[in-house]
C-alpha positions in Angstrom: -6.2 10.0 -12.7 -3.9 10.1 -15.5 -1.6 12.2 -13.1 -1.2 9.0 -10.6 1.8 7.2 -10.6 1.3 3.3 -11.3 3.4 0.6 -11.9 1.2 -1.7 -14.5 1.4 -5.2 -17.0 1.8 -2.3 -19.4 4.9 -0.8 -17.5 5.9 -4.1 -17.0 6.0 -5.0 -21.1 7.5 -2.0 -22.4 10.4 -1.8 -19.6 9.1 1.1 -18.4 9.6 2.5 -14.7 6.8 3.5 -12.3 4.8 6.7 -14.2 2.0 7.9 -15.0 0.2 5.9 -17.7 -0.2 8.1 -20.8 -1.7 7.5 -23.9 1.5 7.6 -25.8 2.7 4.1 -24.5 -0.6 2.6 -25.4 1.3 4.2 -28.7 4.4 2.1 -27.7 2.7 -0.7 -27.2 0.7 -1.1 -30.4 4.4 0.0 -32.4 6.0 -3.1 -30.4 2.8 -5.3 -31.0 3.2 -6.5 -26.9 0.9 -9.3 -26.7 -1.8 -10.3 -24.3 -0.9 -12.0 -20.9 -2.4 -12.9 -17.8 -2.5 -9.6 -16.6 -3.0 -7.6 -20.0 -6.1 -7.7 -22.1 -6.8 -5.7 -25.4 -10.0 -4.8 -26.1 -11.3 -3.4 -29.2 -14.7 -1.6 -28.4 -16.2 -1.1 -25.3 -18.8 -3.5 -24.7 -22.2 -2.2 -26.0 -26.0 -3.3 -25.9 -25.6 -4.6 -30.1 -23.6 -7.6 -28.9 -24.7 -10.6 -27.5 -24.8 -10.8 -23.5 -22.2 -7.6 -23.2 -23.1 -7.6 -19.7 -22.4 -11.6 -19.1 -18.7 -11.1 -21.5 -17.7 -7.7 -19.3 -18.3 -9.0 -15.8 -16.3 -12.3 -17.5 -13.0 -10.5 -18.1 -13.0 -8.3 -15.1 -14.1 -11.6 -12.7 -11.1 -13.7 -14.3 -8.3 -11.0 -14.0 -9.5 -10.2 -10.1 -9.2 -14.4 -9.6 -5.7 -14.3 -11.4 -4.2 -11.6 -9.1 -4.9 -8.3 -10.8 -4.6 -6.6 -14.3 -5.5 -4.1 -16.9 -8.4 -4.5 -19.7 -7.8 -1.7 -22.2 -10.7 -0.6 -24.7 -9.1 0.6 -27.9 -6.5 -1.3 -29.1 -7.2 -4.2 -31.7 -5.3 -7.3 -31.3 -4.2 -9.5 -33.7 -6.6 -12.5 -33.2 -4.3 -15.7 -33.7 -1.0 -13.9 -31.6 -2.8 -11.8 -29.3 -0.2 -8.7 -29.8 -1.5 -5.4 -29.8 -2.3 -4.5 -34.0 -4.0 -0.7 -33.7 -5.9 2.2 -32.1 -9.0 2.0 -32.3 -9.9 5.1 -30.3 -12.9 4.7 -28.2 -16.2 6.8 -28.9 -19.0 7.9 -26.7 -17.7 7.5 -23.4 -19.4 9.2 -20.8 -20.1 9.1 -16.8 -23.2 7.6 -17.4 -21.7 4.5 -19.7 -18.6 4.1 -16.8 -21.6 3.7 -14.1 -23.0 1.3 -16.4 -20.3 -1.2 -16.6 -19.3 -0.5 -12.8 -23.3 -2.0 -12.4 -22.9 -4.7 -14.2 -19.8 -5.4 -12.5 -21.4 -5.5 -9.1 -24.5 -7.5 -9.7 -22.9 -10.2 -11.8 -19.6 -10.8 -10.0 -20.2 -12.5 -6.3 -18.4 -11.1 -3.8 -17.7 -7.5 -6.1 -14.5 -6.8 -7.5 -13.5 -3.6 -4.9 -11.2 -0.6 -6.1 -12.1 -0.7 -9.8 -10.1 2.2 -11.6 -11.2 3.4 -15.3 -8.5 6.0 -16.3 -9.3 7.5 -19.7 -5.9 8.5 -21.9 -6.3 11.0 -24.2 -3.9 12.0 -27.0 -3.3 15.3 -28.4 -5.9 15.2 -31.0 -8.5 13.9 -29.0 -8.5 10.2 -29.7 -9.2 8.0 -26.6 -8.3 5.2 -24.6 -10.3 3.8 -21.3 -8.4 1.5 -19.3 -9.4 -0.6 -16.8 -7.5 -1.1 -13.6 -8.1 -4.4 -11.6 -6.3 -4.8 -8.2 -5.1 -8.0 -7.0 -8.4 -9.4 -4.6 -8.1 -11.2 -0.8 -12.0 -11.9 -1.7 -11.3 -15.2 -4.9 -12.7 -17.1 -6.2 -15.1 -14.1 -7.6 -18.1 -15.9 -9.0 -19.8 -14.9 -12.7 -23.4 -15.0 -11.6 -26.7 -15.1 -14.2 -29.9 -16.8 -13.4 -29.0 -20.5 -12.5 -25.6 -20.0 -14.0 -22.2 -19.9 -11.7 -19.0 -20.3 -12.6 -15.3 -18.4 -11.8 -13.6 -17.6 -14.7 -9.6 -17.0 -14.8 -6.6 -15.9 -17.2 -4.9 -18.8 -18.6 -2.1 -16.6 -20.3 -4.3 -14.7 -23.1 -7.3 -16.5 -22.3 -10.1 -16.5 -20.2 -11.2 -20.2 -19.4 -13.1 -21.2 -16.5 -11.9 -22.7 -13.1 -11.8 -26.0 -12.5 -13.4 -27.4 -8.8 -9.9 -27.7 -7.5 -8.9 -24.3 -8.3 -12.0 -23.0 -6.7 -10.7 -25.2 -3.7 -7.4 -23.6 -3.7 -8.9 -20.4 -4.1 -11.3 -20.5 -1.1 -8.4 -21.6 0.7 -6.3 -18.7 -0.1 -8.5 -17.0 1.0 -9.1 -17.8 4.4 -5.8 -17.9 5.0 -5.2 -14.2 3.6 -7.5 -13.5 6.2 -5.8 -15.6 9.3 -2.6 -14.3 8.3 -3.2 -10.6 7.9 -3.0 -9.7 11.5 0.4 -12.4 11.7 1.9 -10.8 9.1 1.8 -7.3 10.7 3.0 -9.0 13.8 6.0 -10.5 12.1 6.9 -7.7 10.1 7.4 -6.3 13.5 9.8 -9.4 14.5 11.9 -9.2 11.7 12.2 -5.4 11.5 13.5 -6.3 15.3 15.8 -8.8 14.4 19.0 -8.8 15.1 19.1 -5.5 16.8 20.1 -5.3 20.5 17.2 -5.1 22.8 19.3 -5.0 26.0 20.0 -1.6 26.8 17.0 0.6 25.1 13.8 0.3 24.7 12.9 0.1 21.1 10.0 1.5 19.4 8.7 -0.5 16.2 6.0 0.0 13.3 4.7 -1.9 10.7 2.4 -0.9 7.8 1.0 -3.7 5.4 -1.2 -2.7 2.0 -4.6 -3.7 1.9 -4.1 -4.0 -1.5 -0.4 -5.4 -1.9 1.6 -4.5 -4.9 1.3 -7.5 -7.6 4.0 -9.6 -9.0 4.2 -8.3 -12.0 5.3 -5.4 -10.7 8.4 -6.5 -10.1 11.4 -6.6 -7.5 12.2 -3.1 -6.1 15.5 -1.7 -7.1 17.6 -0.5 -5.1 17.0 3.4 -6.2 13.8 2.9 -5.2 14.6 1.9 -2.4 17.1 4.8 -1.3 14.8 6.9 -2.9 11.9 6.1 -0.3 14.3 6.3 2.4 15.8 9.5 1.3 12.7 11.1 1.5 11.8 9.3 5.2 15.3 10.9 6.2 15.1 14.5 4.9 11.2 15.5 5.1 7.8 14.4 6.7 5.0 16.2 6.6 3.7 15.4 9.7 6.3 16.2 11.9 7.4 20.0 13.9 10.7 21.0 14.7 12.0 18.3 12.8 12.2 16.6 9.1 12.7 13.5 9.5 13.7 10.1 10.5 17.8 11.0 10.6 19.0 7.7 12.1 18.1 5.6 9.1 20.9 4.7 7.0 20.7 5.6 2.8 22.5 2.5 1.9 19.9 -0.8 2.2 20.9 -4.2 1.8 19.1 -6.4 -0.1 17.3 -9.2 1.6 14.7 -12.1 1.1 12.0 -10.2 -1.4 13.0 -6.6 0.5 15.6 -4.2 0.8 16.6 -3.6 4.8 18.5 -0.2 6.5 20.5 -1.2 9.4 22.5 0.6 11.7 22.6 0.7 15.8 19.9 3.1 16.0 17.1 2.5 13.4 16.1 -0.3 10.9 14.0 0.4 7.8 12.3 -2.2 6.1 10.8 -1.7 2.2 9.3 -5.0 1.0 8.2 -6.2 -2.4 4.7 -5.9 -1.7 4.6 -2.0 -0.7 5.1 -3.3 3.4 6.9 -1.0 5.2 8.5 -1.1 9.1 10.9 0.9 10.7 12.1 0.5 14.3 14.4 2.8 16.5 15.8 3.1 20.3 15.4 6.0 22.4 18.9 7.4 23.0 18.3 10.7 24.3 21.6 11.9 26.3 19.9 13.6 29.4 19.9 13.7 33.1 18.2 11.4 34.7 16.9 9.5 31.2 17.4 6.0 31.3 17.5 4.1 27.6 16.8 1.3 29.2 13.3 1.7 30.2 12.3 5.6 29.3 11.3 6.9 26.2 11.3 11.0 24.7 7.8 12.1 24.8 9.1 13.2 20.9 10.1 9.9 19.9 6.8 8.3 21.1 4.6 11.3 19.6 6.5 11.1 16.1 6.4 7.0 15.8 2.8 6.8 14.0 3.7 9.9 12.0 7.0 7.6 10.7 5.2 5.2 9.6 2.8 6.8 8.0 4.8 8.7 5.8 6.9 5.8 5.2 3.8 4.1 3.8 3.2 6.8 2.1 6.1 7.6 0.2 6.3 3.1 -0.5 2.7 4.2 -2.0 4.0 7.0 -4.5 7.2 6.0 -5.4 5.9 2.1 -5.8 2.3 3.1 -7.8 0.3 1.5 -5.0 -3.3 2.7 -4.7 -4.3 1.2 -1.2 -5.0 1.5 1.9 -2.7 0.4 4.5 -3.1 -1.4 7.7 -0.2 -0.2 10.6 0.7 -1.6 13.6 3.0 -0.3 16.4 4.7 -1.1 20.0 7.3 -0.1 22.3 9.5 -2.7 23.7 11.5 -3.0 26.3 13.9 -6.3 27.2 14.2 -5.1 31.2 11.9 -6.5 33.6 10.6 -2.6 34.9 8.1 -1.2 33.3 8.5 2.0 30.3 8.1 5.4 31.2 7.4 7.7 28.5 9.7 11.1 29.6 7.7 14.4 30.0 8.8 18.0 30.8 7.0 20.3 33.0 5.9 23.9 31.7 9.4 25.2 31.3 9.9 21.4 29.8 13.7 22.8 28.3 14.7 23.0 31.6 14.0 19.5 33.7 11.8 16.3 33.2 9.2 14.9 35.4 10.2 12.8 37.8 9.7 9.0 37.0 7.6 8.3 40.3 5.1 11.6 38.8 4.2 9.8 35.7 2.2 6.5 35.3 4.4 3.5 34.4 3.4 1.2 31.1 3.9 -2.4 32.7 2.5 -4.2 29.3 2.5 -1.9 26.2 -0.5 -2.1 24.1 0.4 -2.5 20.4 -1.8 0.3 18.2 -3.1 0.4 14.7 -5.2 1.6 12.4 -6.0 1.5 9.0 -5.3 4.6 6.7 -5.2 5.7 2.8 -1.9 5.5 0.9 -2.6 7.9 -1.3 -3.6 11.1 -1.8 -2.7 15.5 -2.2 -4.0 16.1 0.7 -1.8 14.2 4.1 -5.2 15.8 6.2 -6.7 12.3 6.5 -3.4 11.0 7.6 -2.5 13.3 9.9 -5.9 12.3 11.8 -4.6 9.3 11.7 -1.2 10.1 13.1 -2.3 12.2 16.0 -5.1 9.1 16.7 -2.2 6.8 17.1 -0.3 9.6 18.7 -2.9 9.8 21.8 -3.5 5.8 21.9 0.2 6.1 22.5 0.2 8.7 24.7 -3.3 7.9 27.1 -1.0 4.5 28.0 1.3 7.1 30.0 -1.5 8.6 31.6 -1.8 11.7 28.9 -5.0 12.9 27.5 -4.3 14.8 25.0 -1.4 14.9 22.2 -0.6 18.7 22.4 1.1 20.7 19.9 4.6 20.9 20.6 5.9 17.6 18.1 3.0 16.6 15.4 1.1 19.3 13.1 -2.0 20.6 14.1 -5.2 19.0 12.4 -7.0 22.0 12.1 -4.2 24.1 10.4 
């Protein structure tokens, strides 16, 4: 887990770029006397049975962080009580898988709704000293309540302190939760609309896709820099592990312009957007120059199959570069401004020689947007490749084709 790139409140406090959490970062935080914040909590020791109500105290800290946008609890760092500044490292003792399971059990049993995707990250020094970092992601299920016997209360972070939410706080949290649920689908649609804003839709069919992290990049991570945006774009352009016979989305520009909480790369053929919350979107037109190919109605079969590969790879790259530990939800569409149908132009057996005539193809009078949820990170892209091929099949089915084939996408069994 220490090899995973993340951007935490600790990186923010130290002014570090996203990187793997290390024991040396904890030492640096102590040396700089980093203070607790709404997203960072120092704990000198793990909860133990000798403490008074250790299960309640631990669950309270987890729920408070989840109710306040996420953050991290560091076990093994003592603080100065008066200032909440890191004072010294007190190495954690007795850390085992059983201890982790016990802590997870407390959180599961005492917090409703439960807080998903808790990450315990052991950090070890060269001499074997151990610090445990608990990562608590932002939650869409706030408010989270601490439940013990007949007591039901919702804690939250207030600066470096943990307090209980007022009735008005709880009302606002419920309103935000229900609005998040209503807006999730709308947000994907808005991402597609935004990426197509300003493009010339009158002479070409446009292929567009958007992906949004289920757990967005937290606000404490700050704005995405131009260098980060360019690094993401470079990976999109030069390589794609899901494609055969092509390196990437070569038509994308590598010099993005800043927008409202996002970066936008655009030219007449291709648009890519990278948002501060980790959402991504792209669109490109079907611009092949071939006999019997009309770019106002026709989509080359290669472009149709590669569209899912591009959006999944873009989301995967953003997750890796920005340290996002989240699944993504994607939506894909194909749009034409003309009154006629869309055709996905395929080829005969000797496909390099001729296209199949339009009258032998199934027209798409209304393209139904397709979507899927997929993992954003992981060393093995096999799960993502299966999603890519499934989305490509959803696209091809609408044109009357029953399989994706092997020409343009990697094979999930290879």
